[in-house]
C-alpha positions as CSV (number, residue, x, y, z in Angstrom):
1,X,18.0,-30.3,21.3
2,X,17.2,-33.5,22.3
3,X,20.8,-34.7,21.4
4,X,22.5,-31.9,23.7
5,X,19.8,-33.2,26.5
6,X,21.1,-36.5,26.0
7,X,25.0,-35.5,25.9
8,X,24.5,-33.1,29.4
9,X,22.5,-35.6,31.4
10,X,25.6,-37.6,32.5
11,X,26.7,-33.8,33.9
12,X,23.4,-33.3,35.3
13,X,23.9,-36.5,37.6
14,X,27.2,-35.9,38.4
15,X,26.5,-32.3,40.2
16,X,23.0,-33.9,41.7
17,X,24.9,-37.2,43.2
18,X,28.2,-35.3,44.4
19,X,26.5,-32.3,45.6
20,X,24.1,-34.5,47.6
21,X,26.9,-36.6,49.2
22,X,28.9,-33.3,49.9
23,X,25.9,-31.1,52.0
24,X,26.9,-33.5,54.8
25,X,30.6,-32.6,54.4
26,X,30.1,-28.9,54.3
27,X,28.4,-29.1,57.5
28,X,30.7,-30.5,59.1
29,X,33.1,-28.2,58.2
30,X,31.1,-25.4,58.9
31,X,30.7,-26.7,62.5
32,X,34.2,-26.8,62.7
33,X,34.8,-23.3,62.1
34,X,31.7,-22.1,63.9
35,X,30.2,-20.6,60.6
36,X,26.5,-21.0,62.1
37,X,23.6,-18.7,61.6
38,X,22.4,-18.1,65.5
39,X,18.4,-17.2,66.0
40,X,18.0,-13.4,66.1
41,X,15.3,-10.9,65.7
42,X,16.8,-10.3,62.2
43,X,16.6,-14.1,60.9
44,X,13.7,-16.5,60.2
45,X,15.8,-19.7,62.1
46,X,14.7,-20.5,65.2
47,X,17.4,-23.1,65.8
48,X,21.3,-22.6,65.0
49,X,22.2,-23.9,61.6
50,X,25.6,-24.3,59.6
51,X,26.1,-21.6,57.0
52,X,28.4,-23.4,54.5
53,X,26.2,-25.2,52.2
54,X,28.3,-23.4,49.1
55,X,31.2,-25.6,49.5
56,X,28.7,-28.6,48.5
57,X,27.2,-26.4,45.7
58,X,30.6,-25.5,44.2
59,X,32.1,-28.7,44.5
60,X,29.1,-30.7,42.6
61,X,29.0,-27.9,39.8
62,X,32.7,-28.3,39.3
63,X,32.7,-32.5,39.5
64,X,30.4,-32.1,36.4
65,X,32.2,-29.5,34.8
66,X,35.3,-31.7,35.0
67,X,33.0,-34.3,33.2
68,X,32.5,-31.9,30.4
69,X,36.3,-31.5,29.6
70,X,36.7,-35.4,30.1
71,X,33.8,-35.8,27.3
72,X,36.1,-33.4,25.1
73,X,39.0,-35.5,25.1
74,X,36.8,-38.5,24.6
75,X,34.8,-37.6,21.5
76,X,36.6,-34.6,20.3
77,X,36.4,-31.0,20.1
78,X,33.2,-31.2,17.5
79,X,30.5,-32.8,19.5
80,X,30.7,-29.7,21.9
81,X,30.3,-27.0,19.2
82,X,31.6,-24.1,21.2
83,X,29.7,-21.7,19.3
84,X,30.2,-18.4,21.5
85,X,32.7,-20.1,24.0
86,X,35.6,-20.1,21.5
87,X,37.1,-16.9,22.6
88,X,36.8,-17.7,26.0
89,X,39.7,-18.3,28.2
90,X,38.7,-21.5,30.1
91,X,41.4,-21.1,33.4
92,X,40.8,-17.3,33.9
93,X,36.6,-18.1,34.0
94,X,36.9,-21.0,35.9
95,X,39.2,-18.7,38.6
96,X,36.5,-15.6,38.3
97,X,34.2,-18.3,39.5
98,X,36.4,-19.9,42.5
99,X,37.1,-16.4,42.8
100,X,33.7,-15.6,44.0
101,X,32.5,-18.5,46.0
102,X,36.0,-17.8,48.1
103,X,35.1,-14.2,48.9
104,X,31.8,-15.8,49.8
105,X,33.1,-18.4,52.2
106,X,35.4,-16.1,53.4
107,X,32.7,-14.2,54.7
108,X,30.6,-16.9,55.9
109,X,33.4,-17.2,58.3
110,X,34.7,-13.9,59.0
111,X,31.9,-11.9,58.5
112,X,33.6,-9.0,56.0
113,X,32.2,-5.5,56.0
114,X,30.1,-4.8,53.1
115,X,32.1,-2.3,51.0
116,X,35.3,-4.9,51.2
117,X,32.8,-7.8,50.0
118,X,31.7,-5.8,47.0
119,X,35.4,-4.3,46.2
120,X,36.2,-8.3,46.1
121,X,33.0,-8.9,44.2
122,X,34.2,-5.9,41.6
123,X,37.2,-8.1,41.3
124,X,35.5,-11.4,40.5
125,X,33.8,-9.6,37.7
126,X,36.8,-8.4,36.1
127,X,38.3,-11.9,36.1
128,X,35.7,-13.2,34.6
129,X,35.7,-10.5,31.8
130,X,39.4,-10.8,31.6
131,X,38.3,-14.6,30.4
132,X,36.7,-13.2,27.5
133,X,32.8,-13.5,28.8
134,X,31.3,-10.1,27.8
135,X,28.4,-8.4,26.0
136,X,30.5,-7.3,23.7
137,X,27.9,-5.7,21.1
138,X,23.9,-4.7,21.2
139,X,21.7,-4.1,18.8
140,X,19.3,-1.0,18.8
141,X,15.6,-2.1,18.8
142,X,13.5,-0.7,15.7
143,X,16.5,0.5,13.8
144,X,18.2,-3.1,14.2
145,X,21.7,-1.3,14.2
146,X,24.1,-3.1,15.7
147,X,26.4,-0.8,17.8
148,X,29.7,-2.0,19.9
149,X,30.5,-1.5,23.3
150,X,33.8,-0.6,22.9
151,X,35.4,1.1,26.1
152,X,31.5,0.4,27.4
153,X,31.7,-3.1,27.0
154,X,33.9,-3.4,30.5
155,X,31.8,-1.6,32.8
156,X,28.5,-2.6,30.9
157,X,29.6,-6.9,31.9
158,X,30.6,-6.2,35.1
159,X,27.4,-4.3,36.3
160,X,25.5,-6.9,34.8
161,X,27.4,-9.5,36.5
162,X,27.1,-7.8,40.1
163,X,23.5,-7.4,39.7
164,X,23.2,-11.4,39.7
165,X,25.8,-11.4,42.1
166,X,23.9,-9.5,44.8
167,X,20.4,-10.5,44.1
168,X,21.0,-13.9,44.4
169,X,22.7,-12.8,48.0
170,X,19.9,-10.7,49.0
171,X,17.0,-13.4,48.2
172,X,18.6,-15.7,50.3
173,X,16.5,-15.4,53.3
174,X,14.1,-18.2,53.6
175,X,15.0,-21.9,53.4
176,X,15.3,-23.3,49.6
177,X,14.2,-19.9,48.7
178,X,17.9,-18.8,46.6
179,X,18.6,-22.3,45.6
180,X,14.9,-23.4,44.3
181,X,14.6,-19.6,41.8
182,X,18.0,-20.5,40.3
183,X,17.1,-24.2,40.0
184,X,13.9,-22.5,37.8
185,X,15.7,-19.6,36.6
186,X,18.4,-22.5,35.1
187,X,16.1,-24.3,33.6
188,X,14.4,-21.3,31.6
189,X,17.8,-20.6,30.6
190,X,18.4,-23.9,29.5
191,X,15.6,-23.7,27.0
192,X,17.2,-20.5,25.4
193,X,20.5,-22.0,25.4
194,X,19.6,-25.2,23.9
195,X,18.7,-23.6,20.5
196,X,21.8,-22.0,20.5
197,X,23.5,-25.4,20.0
198,X,26.0,-24.9,22.5
199,X,26.7,-28.0,24.4
200,X,28.9,-26.1,27.0
201,X,26.5,-23.5,28.0
202,X,23.5,-26.3,28.2
203,X,25.6,-28.7,30.5
204,X,26.4,-25.3,33.0
205,X,22.6,-25.1,33.1
206,X,22.1,-28.9,33.9
207,X,24.7,-28.7,36.0
208,X,23.5,-25.7,38.0
209,X,20.2,-27.1,38.2
210,X,21.4,-30.6,39.5
211,X,23.4,-29.0,42.0
212,X,20.6,-26.7,43.3
213,X,18.2,-30.0,43.4
214,X,20.4,-32.2,45.8
215,X,21.1,-28.9,48.3
216,X,17.3,-28.4,48.3
217,X,17.2,-32.4,49.8
218,X,18.6,-30.4,53.0
219,X,18.0,-26.9,52.4
220,X,14.1,-26.9,52.1
221,X,12.2,-26.0,55.7
222,X,13.2,-26.9,58.0
223,X,16.5,-26.5,56.4
224,X,19.5,-28.5,58.2
225,X,21.7,-26.3,56.3
226,X,22.4,-23.0,54.7
227,X,24.1,-22.0,51.2
228,X,25.8,-19.1,53.0
229,X,27.3,-16.4,51.0
230,X,29.8,-19.1,49.4
231,X,26.4,-20.6,47.6
232,X,25.0,-17.3,47.3
233,X,27.3,-15.8,45.2
234,X,29.1,-18.7,43.4
235,X,24.9,-19.1,41.9
236,X,24.9,-15.5,41.0
237,X,27.8,-15.6,39.1
238,X,26.8,-18.7,37.6
239,X,23.8,-17.6,36.1
240,X,25.2,-14.3,35.3
241,X,27.6,-15.8,33.3
242,X,25.4,-18.1,31.4
243,X,22.9,-15.0,31.2
244,X,25.7,-13.4,28.7
245,X,27.0,-15.8,27.0
246,X,23.5,-17.8,26.1
247,X,21.2,-15.1,26.0
248,X,23.3,-11.6,26.1
249,X,25.6,-12.0,23.3
250,X,22.6,-12.5,20.8
251,X,23.2,-9.0,20.5
252,X,19.9,-7.4,21.0
253,X,19.4,-5.0,23.6
254,X,15.7,-6.3,24.4
255,X,17.2,-10.1,24.6
256,X,19.9,-8.4,28.1
257,X,16.5,-7.9,29.5
258,X,15.4,-11.2,29.3
259,X,17.2,-12.9,32.4
260,X,16.1,-10.3,34.4
261,X,12.5,-10.7,33.5
262,X,12.9,-14.6,34.6
263,X,14.8,-13.6,37.5
264,X,12.0,-10.8,38.0
265,X,11.0,-12.0,41.7
266,X,14.7,-11.5,43.3
267,X,15.1,-8.6,41.0
268,X,12.3,-6.7,42.3
269,X,12.8,-7.8,45.5
270,X,16.4,-6.6,45.3
271,X,15.6,-3.3,44.1
272,X,13.2,-2.7,46.5
273,X,15.7,-3.4,49.2
274,X,18.5,-1.3,48.1
275,X,15.9,1.6,47.9
276,X,14.4,0.6,51.6
277,X,18.2,0.7,53.0
278,X,19.4,3.6,51.7
279,X,15.9,5.7,52.9
280,X,16.9,4.2,56.2
281,X,20.6,4.7,55.8
282,X,22.2,1.3,55.9
283,X,24.2,-0.8,54.0
284,X,22.6,-2.4,51.2
285,X,23.8,-6.0,52.5
286,X,22.3,-4.8,56.3
287,X,19.6,-7.5,57.1
288,X,16.0,-6.6,57.6
289,X,12.5,-7.9,57.5
290,X,11.2,-6.3,54.8
291,X,11.3,-8.5,51.5
292,X,8.6,-10.1,49.6
293,X,9.4,-13.7,51.9
294,X,9.1,-11.6,55.1
295,X,5.7,-9.9,53.4
296,X,4.4,-13.3,52.8
297,X,5.1,-14.6,56.3
298,X,3.5,-11.8,58.0
299,X,0.5,-12.5,55.8
300,X,-0.1,-15.4,57.7
301,X,1.0,-18.2,55.1
302,X,4.4,-19.6,57.0
303,X,8.0,-20.6,55.2
304,X,6.5,-23.0,52.6
305,X,4.0,-21.7,51.4
306,X,5.8,-18.4,50.9
307,X,8.7,-20.2,49.1
308,X,6.4,-22.1,47.0
309,X,4.3,-18.8,45.9
310,X,8.2,-17.5,45.0
311,X,8.8,-20.6,42.9
312,X,5.5,-20.3,41.1
313,X,5.7,-16.6,40.2
314,X,9.4,-17.3,39.4
315,X,8.3,-20.3,37.1
316,X,5.6,-17.5,35.5
317,X,8.1,-14.8,34.6
318,X,10.2,-17.5,33.2
319,X,7.8,-18.5,30.9
320,X,7.3,-15.1,30.1
321,X,10.8,-14.6,29.7
322,X,10.9,-17.5,27.2
323,X,8.2,-16.2,25.0
324,X,9.9,-13.0,25.0
325,X,13.1,-14.5,23.8
326,X,11.6,-16.5,20.7
327,X,8.8,-13.7,19.8
328,X,10.2,-10.8,17.1
329,X,9.1,-7.6,16.3
330,X,6.3,-5.7,17.9
331,X,4.8,-8.6,19.8
332,X,8.2,-8.6,22.0
333,X,7.4,-5.1,23.3
334,X,4.0,-5.8,23.8
335,X,4.8,-9.0,26.0
336,X,7.2,-6.4,27.9
337,X,4.5,-3.8,28.3
338,X,2.0,-6.0,30.0
339,X,4.6,-7.3,32.3
340,X,5.7,-4.1,33.4
341,X,1.8,-3.4,34.1
342,X,1.8,-6.6,36.1
343,X,5.1,-6.0,37.9
344,X,3.5,-2.5,38.7
345,X,0.5,-3.9,40.5
346,X,2.9,-6.4,42.4
347,X,4.8,-3.3,43.7
348,X,1.9,-1.3,44.7
349,X,0.2,-4.5,46.5
350,X,3.0,-6.0,48.4
351,X,3.8,-2.3,49.2
352,X,7.4,-2.7,48.4
353,X,8.4,0.4,47.9
354,X,6.5,1.6,51.2
355,X,9.4,3.5,52.5
356,X,9.9,5.9,49.7
357,X,6.3,6.5,49.6
358,X,6.0,6.4,53.5
359,X,3.6,9.7,53.6
360,X,1.3,8.2,51.1
361,X,0.7,4.7,53.4
362,X,0.4,6.3,56.6
363,X,-1.8,9.1,55.2
364,X,-4.3,6.8,53.0
365,X,-8.1,7.8,53.5
366,X,-7.2,10.7,55.5
367,X,-7.3,14.6,54.6
368,X,-5.2,17.6,55.6
369,X,-1.3,17.8,56.1
370,X,0.2,14.3,55.4
371,X,1.9,13.7,58.9
372,X,4.7,11.6,59.3
373,X,4.7,8.5,61.8
374,X,5.1,9.9,65.3
375,X,4.5,13.3,64.5
376,X,2.5,15.4,66.9
377,X,0.6,18.2,65.5
378,X,2.3,21.6,67.0
379,X,5.3,20.2,67.5
380,X,8.5,21.9,66.1
381,X,10.6,19.0,65.6
382,X,10.0,16.3,63.3
383,X,10.9,12.8,64.3
384,X,13.7,10.8,62.8
385,X,11.6,9.4,59.9
386,X,14.1,6.3,59.3
387,X,11.3,3.9,60.3
388,X,11.5,0.1,60.3
389,X,9.1,-2.2,57.9
């Protein structure tokens, strides 16, 4: 483990340095092409901010990945110990990652429609699957029976990647939030990946961490640049790929859940956002002010404190994910049950599914008929129940 960390330390330094140096360049590019987020009633920023910081994240990571291939030529294939990557086409994999980044970059510039962007996300995931990155098989809990996924391998892998693409995209709502959460989740994944002895996956994790930390220098409150969809889709794709290759491919059904546990804050927030927007007849990616971070700000915590609280929650969930990954037998399921109970309390406390349970929240403590907001007794026509949070 220590040897792997030493071997990948240079990848971390390269991603950190290149990203740091490239962020100002990405800002200038965004300013020149007009990719700027202006203040509005659906945005937190109170001044115009360039939004193509994803360029720096992508370039920094790719520079570190290029270093990995140089090391492969220098030291020989044995030091890489590809383990689970022997059946992966590297060129196709980079192609899928790059395509996801370009989809986000195009959206930063031209603001694509939600359906168009989602279709292109699927294309990116299909390219990654074609490269050889897939779940392949799972082990059923209790019986330990190995079940090859067969024809289901393709849709399950694509959906799994899409989940990470979109949770990263939707959580990117406060200065430094998405980059910080990805850095924390990548650090936790690194702990599990190191156990597999995979140099390549370890290098990918440390490169992600380095890029995110360098970007936070410019993106933490008050941010001078946003990562935009180019950054969030790129980071989401990378976390999804490492999750499949380094964790889910251990062929345990429970282990497939571990990366989602580590990314519990954005997963929970995204789930509530999807339900909320469907309830309000909005597009899934349409901005609103109902996210967890918005609720923390509404509670008077401010951007900086809200982000730090969500960092702490993600770190705690990451530790739980690591523990679940290390445990076997009944202990693993007990930990998951406790986590489920805690998540339920959080959902209830923050009212994350308030639009679905609106009748309960509005009429709590009252007796008689449950009346929707704005509905007057005796009225024959109930008002539109599509309320904003």
